[in-house]
N, C-alpha and C positions, 0 to 999 in steps of 0.2 A: 671428500671434503674435498672443495676448489677454493685458490685464493684465488682475487682476478686482481687484476691492476686496472687505477684510474687517472687522470687528472683535471683539475676545475684550475681557472680562470682568477687568480685574487689579482691584488693593485700593483704586484712587483713583481708579475708572470704568469709562471703556472706550479701549483702544487701536486705532487706526486700522494699517492696513496694506493694502501693494497684495502683488500675488503673481502667479508664473506659471510655467510649465517643466511638466514630468511629475515628478508628485510623488517618482515611485520614481527619480529620477538625486538626482546629488548633492546634500543643499541647501546653499543661501548665500545667509548672512543679511547685509543691503545698511542700513548704518548713516548715517543723514543726515546733514551739519553742518549750523550755527545762520548762516543764519535759515531756511535752506530747511526741504525734508522730505523725504518718500519719493518726490515728483513728480519728483524731480532724478533717481533712476535711471530714472525709465521707458525712456530710450535704450539707458543698460548692458545693463539687461535685455531688451530684444528684441534684444539683440547673444549674451548665454549663455544665451535660456532653451532652445535646441536641447541645452542640453547639461550643464543644471543647475536643480537646482527653487530662486526666489528669491524669498526672503519680504523682503519691504522696511519695514519698521513706521515712521510717525510717533513717535518722541521725545514724553514727555506735554507738555503744554504747547502741542507744535509739529503745524499741519497738523490733523488732524481725532482728535489723541488728545485727551480731558481734558488736564486741567493739574495736577500734586501738588496738594496740599493741603496740603505741608507747604515745606522750604525746597529750592530745588532743588541737585542738587549731580548728579556723574556715578555718583555709589553709588547716588542716591535714581533716573534713568532704567533705571542699570542694572538694577538689583530690579523694577521694572516692566516690562523686556525678558527678564527670565526669568521672569517671573511668565505671560507673555502665551505664549512657548516650549512654557514646562509646560502653560497649559489646551491649548494646538494639538499636546501629545503629542509633544512636538520635546526628545528628548534627547544630539542629536549635530548638530554643526553646523559650517562654513567661516562664517568672518565674516570681512565687510571693510566697514573704517569712513573714513569722510572727513572729517579735522580734529577738529570735534564730536564725530563719530563714530567715529572713531578713538578717543578718550580712552574709552570705550564698551563698545567693541571690546576691548580690551586691558583692562577692567577685567574685561568677562563670560567674557574669558580667564583670568584670574586667579583668579575666584569660583569657578569648574567646578561653579557649580550645572547648568551644560550641560557637555559636553564637547564642548569648540572643537579640531577635527582640527589646522585650518590658520585663520591669523589673516595676516590683510592691511592695513596701516594707509597710507593715502595718507593725506602730511601727517602727522605722530606732533607730539605736543600735547606734547613733552621744552620747556617753555616757560622760553629762558631770562628772566632778573631784566629785562633791558631789555623785553623782549614780554610781562612779565606789567604794565611798565610804563605800554606803550602801548597794550594791546586795549582797557581799558574805554572810551577812545576814542571807540573803533570802533563799537561798541556805543551809546552812550550815545542819549538819545531827544531825538526831533526836536518838541519844545510844538505840538500846535496849532495854526492862527491860521486867521483871516478869508480871508488872501489866501494858503495853499496850501505857505509856505513849506516846512514841514512835506515835503509832495509832492516839492518838489524837492532839498530833504537830501537821502532816503534814494535817488533817483534817484541823486542826484553820489554817495554813497555806494558805490551799487552799480557805477556806472560806474565808478569808478575801480579795483574790483577784476580787470577788464578791458576797458580800450575794447574792443576786438573781438570781445565779447560779442552775438551775436544780438540786437535789439531785443527779440524777445516774451522772450526768457531774461532781459535785462534788466527788462523789465515784470513778468516775474513775477517775481523773488527784490525788488525794491521792495515788491509787494505783499506777499510774504509779510514784509519787511520790518518796515513798517506793522500788519501784522495782529500780531505778536509784541505790540505793548507794553513791557511793562517786561521781561515773559518774555525777549525779544533780550540785554537787558544782562548779567539773570540767569542765561541761561547761560553767556555770555563769562566770570563772576563764575566759575560753578563750575569749570570746563576751567580755567580760574590757580588755585583753591583744591585743582586734583583731584592724588592725592603720583604722579602717574605714575612716578617714577623707580624709588620704592621696590620695586613690584612687578613689573617685566620683567624684574629678571634670573631669576626664581621662573617664569616662563613659561615652559614645557616642549615649547610643539610648535614645527611650523619659520612663523618670523616674514617677512612679504614686506615689505619698507619701499618705500613709492615715494613718487614728487612730482618736478613742473614744477621747470623752476630759475629758472624767477619765482614759483614759490608763494612767500607770507610762510612757511610754514614747513619750507621748503627746507632753512633750517640745523641745525632738527630731527633731522635725517636722523643724520648721521653718530654723533652721540653717542646717539641711542636702539640704533644697531646696535652700541655698542660695551657696551652693557647684557644684551645677547640671548645665552642660548646658542646658538637658532638661524638668527641674524639670516640675510638677509639683503637689498642693499638695488641697487634700481633707479634713474634716470633719464627721466624721461617728456619 
């Protein structure tokens, strides 16, 4: 299995994506969490590429995609993804999103600029008031200094997410978190501001919700399920 990469022009610049599988197979678009990028899906793409054609874009400002020129929002990220899919001549797909990517996936399905046949949300972002208050601190910047405390600060933040994560994974996510700069916090603010609750009842395609029991957004699954027309939930 070979994962290839490409760029597509959108209004704000270039958008980078990974892709794999048979172009004639069912198309599944994979949308990543913050502060990661499409690299988080490489292992998943290796497992699914024999049955699906997979496209995993870097959201604007993440990975190798150019940042937005205006305010960051779930809606503006989604518009860029819609432009990219249009440029790739994609009008129909299934879509999978994890955390931040789940918010973008839901907005993509709601907008209907692209026909989303199925929607999968891993860790849906229907945040409680307490979660909205707590999230900004989890993305606050570590001011750089000559002692390198910002490096250790980001390393410890990533370690708290999953203490048993492989060393290479923690290293990768630490570097990605540092590389985002102010985009890290702006991305969290965008998810907090996103009105997911109002669009969920309008989704008329099958929606699969999933999360692990220790996922920080696990508590969001049940209230999300209540608002969906055709929802199903599983616990990993």
